[in-house]
C-alpha positions as CSV (number, residue, x, y, z in Angstrom):
1,M,78.0,89.8,96.0
2,N,78.2,93.4,96.9
3,P,76.2,95.1,94.0
4,K,79.0,97.7,93.6
5,M,81.4,94.8,92.8
6,D,79.9,94.3,89.3
7,A,81.5,94.7,85.9
8,P,79.5,97.8,84.7
9,N,80.2,99.8,87.9
10,I,84.0,98.9,87.8
11,Q,84.3,99.6,84.1
12,A,82.5,103.0,84.4
13,G,84.7,104.1,87.2
14,L,87.9,103.1,85.4
15,S,86.7,104.9,82.4
16,D,86.1,108.1,84.5
17,L,89.7,107.9,85.7
18,G,91.1,107.4,82.1
19,T,92.4,103.9,83.0
20,P,92.5,101.5,80.0
21,S,90.4,98.5,80.8
22,S,89.1,95.3,79.2
23,T,86.8,92.4,79.9
24,V,89.7,90.3,81.1
25,I,90.9,93.0,83.5
26,T,87.4,93.6,84.9
27,E,86.9,89.9,85.4
28,Q,90.2,89.6,87.2
29,L,89.4,92.5,89.5
30,I,86.1,90.9,90.4
31,I,87.8,87.6,91.2
32,F,90.3,89.4,93.4
33,L,87.5,91.2,95.3
34,N,85.5,88.0,95.7
35,E,88.5,86.0,96.9
36,L,89.4,88.9,99.3
37,S,85.9,88.7,100.7
38,R,86.2,84.9,101.2
39,W,89.6,85.1,102.9
40,N,88.8,88.2,104.9
41,R,86.2,86.3,106.9
42,T,88.9,84.0,108.3
43,Y,92.1,86.0,108.2
44,N,91.0,89.7,108.6
45,L,93.2,90.9,105.8
46,T,91.7,94.4,105.6
47,R,89.5,96.6,107.8
48,I,88.1,98.5,104.8
49,P,84.3,97.9,104.9
50,E,83.4,95.6,102.0
51,T,80.8,98.1,100.7
52,N,83.7,100.5,100.1
53,W,86.1,98.1,98.3
54,V,85.4,99.2,94.8
55,P,86.0,102.9,95.4
56,Q,88.7,102.6,98.1
57,I,90.6,99.6,96.7
58,V,90.0,99.5,92.9
59,F,89.5,103.2,92.0
60,Q,92.1,104.6,94.4
61,S,94.7,102.1,93.1
62,A,93.8,103.0,89.5
63,A,94.3,106.7,90.3
64,L,97.8,105.9,91.6
65,Q,98.5,104.1,88.3
66,T,97.7,107.3,86.4
67,L,100.2,109.2,88.6
68,A,103.0,106.6,88.4
69,D,102.7,106.3,84.6
70,S,104.1,109.9,84.5
71,C,107.4,108.9,86.0
72,P,110.3,110.3,83.9
73,M,112.1,106.9,83.6
74,P,111.0,103.3,83.1
75,G,111.4,100.8,85.9
76,D,109.8,98.3,88.3
77,W,107.2,99.4,90.8
78,M,107.2,98.5,94.5
79,D,104.3,98.4,97.0
80,M,105.7,98.6,100.6
81,G,103.4,97.2,103.3
82,T,101.1,95.9,100.6
83,G,98.8,93.9,103.0
84,P,96.5,91.8,100.8
85,G,97.8,93.6,97.7
86,I,96.5,97.1,98.0
87,P,97.3,98.8,95.7
88,G,100.0,96.4,94.4
89,L,97.8,93.6,93.1
90,I,95.3,96.0,91.5
91,L,98.3,97.7,89.7
92,A,99.6,94.3,88.6
93,I,96.2,93.5,87.0
94,L,96.1,96.9,85.3
95,E,99.8,96.8,84.2
96,P,100.4,93.1,83.1
97,D,103.6,94.0,81.3
98,R,105.3,95.7,84.3
99,K,107.2,94.0,87.1
100,I,105.6,94.9,90.4
101,R,107.2,93.9,93.8
102,L,104.8,93.5,96.7
103,V,106.4,93.6,100.2
104,D,104.8,92.7,103.5
105,S,106.2,91.0,106.7
106,R,103.0,89.1,107.4
107,S,102.8,85.7,105.8
108,K,99.0,85.4,106.0
109,K,98.8,88.4,103.6
110,T,101.5,87.3,101.2
111,D,99.9,83.9,101.2
112,F,96.8,85.5,99.9
113,I,98.8,87.3,97.2
114,V,100.4,84.0,96.2
115,H,96.9,82.5,95.9
116,I,95.6,85.4,93.7
117,C,98.6,85.3,91.5
118,R,98.1,81.6,91.0
119,I,94.4,81.7,90.1
120,L,94.8,84.8,87.9
121,D,98.1,83.6,86.4
122,L,99.8,86.9,87.2
123,R,103.4,86.5,86.2
124,N,104.5,90.1,86.7
125,V,104.4,90.0,90.6
126,D,107.4,89.5,92.8
127,I,106.2,88.6,96.3
128,L,108.5,89.4,99.2
129,T,107.7,88.3,102.7
130,A,110.2,90.5,104.7
131,R,110.5,93.5,107.0
132,L,111.3,96.6,104.9
133,E,114.2,97.7,107.0
134,K,115.9,94.3,106.3
135,L,115.0,94.0,102.7
136,P,118.2,95.8,101.3
137,M,120.3,93.2,102.9
138,K,118.0,90.3,102.0
139,R,117.6,91.3,98.3
140,P,120.5,93.7,97.4
141,E,119.9,93.1,93.7
142,L,116.7,95.2,94.0
143,K,118.5,98.4,94.8
144,K,117.8,101.3,92.4
145,Q,115.4,99.2,90.3
146,C,112.1,101.0,91.0
147,S,110.8,104.1,89.2
148,A,107.7,104.2,91.5
149,I,107.2,103.1,95.1
150,F,103.8,103.1,96.8
151,A,103.0,102.9,100.5
152,R,99.5,103.1,101.9
153,A,98.6,103.4,105.6
154,L,102.0,102.1,106.6
155,G,104.0,104.6,108.6
156,S,105.4,108.1,108.9
157,I,106.8,109.9,105.9
158,P,110.4,109.8,107.2
159,D,110.2,106.1,107.8
160,L,108.7,105.4,104.4
161,I,111.5,107.4,102.6
162,Q,114.2,105.7,104.7
163,W,112.9,102.2,103.9
164,G,112.2,102.8,100.3
165,S,115.0,105.0,99.1
166,P,117.5,102.2,98.6
167,F,115.2,100.7,95.9
168,L,114.4,104.0,94.1
169,K,116.0,105.0,90.8
170,P,117.7,108.4,90.8
171,A,114.7,110.0,89.1
172,G,112.1,107.7,90.7
173,R,109.2,108.8,92.8
174,F,107.3,107.9,96.0
175,F,103.5,107.9,95.8
176,L,102.1,108.1,99.3
177,P,98.3,108.3,99.8
178,R,97.7,110.3,103.0
179,G,94.8,111.5,105.0
180,G,93.6,115.0,105.8
181,T,96.9,115.9,107.7
182,V,99.0,115.6,104.6
183,E,100.0,119.3,104.4
184,Q,101.2,119.3,108.1
185,E,103.1,116.0,107.7
186,W,104.8,117.2,104.5
187,L,105.9,120.5,106.1
188,Q,107.3,118.8,109.1
189,F,109.3,116.3,106.9
190,K,110.7,119.1,104.7
191,E,112.0,121.0,107.7
192,G,114.6,118.3,108.2
193,T,115.2,117.1,104.7
194,G,114.7,120.1,102.5
195,K,118.1,119.8,100.8
196,T,117.5,116.2,99.7
197,W,113.8,115.7,98.9
198,D,111.1,117.7,97.3
199,G,107.5,116.9,96.4
200,D,103.9,117.9,95.6
201,I,100.6,117.1,97.1
202,V,98.3,115.8,94.3
203,R,94.6,115.6,94.7
204,I,92.8,113.2,92.4
205,A,89.1,113.3,91.8
206,L,87.5,109.9,92.1
207,P,84.4,108.4,90.6
208,G,81.1,108.9,92.5
209,P,80.5,110.8,95.8
210,Q,83.8,109.8,97.5
211,P,86.3,112.6,98.4
212,A,89.4,113.2,96.3
213,L,92.5,111.1,97.0
214,N,95.3,113.0,98.6
215,C,98.6,111.6,97.4
216,L,102.1,112.9,98.3
217,M,104.5,112.6,95.5
218,V,108.1,112.7,96.7
219,F,111.3,112.8,94.6
220,R,115.0,113.6,95.1
221,K,115.9,117.2,94.4
222,E,118.7,116.3,92.1
223,E,116.1,115.0,89.7
224,Y,115.6,118.6,88.6
225,S,119.1,120.0,89.3
């Protein structure tokens, strides 16, 4: 096992982020990482190097939880293009009382999520194997149910907003982790949608030597009108 994938390291990092933890949560996170390692050798579920899984999967996901908990209204959470459950499965482990919907079009990845939910007995996860652009027609009952929508390494900001907005509550928020070009991407997006959407770039310090997480938080302007 990767030495960074041990309980003391995970617990210390979650504590630095101010994320409530427990022995059960830590054990579930380690099981998730070990199962991801086992499946990844066959199915190539993620390209993140295994040595970076704790900081880039666990800690970055926990940082997003801190942001999403600040949403002004309650509601479900959705992870668009979740892959093997990043950040959605981590959030489901950290928030066992919240319904979290994980969406991906690739069955090999949602099969892994089904496997994890079974062995960890996660009952708060709704697994959706579907293309995002077709999901409103496939599951119309999900419209306007989410207070927070996450999307990591999936597509352009306009596409993400278009795909996710049917499911977002009026005062809900998108949380979009982005790379170093986040400022340029956001300015380009606002040029065409400045009357509808507003947002902030949030930088979250992460445990250890890794760089801060850049997260674009987007919300409808009428939230504050």
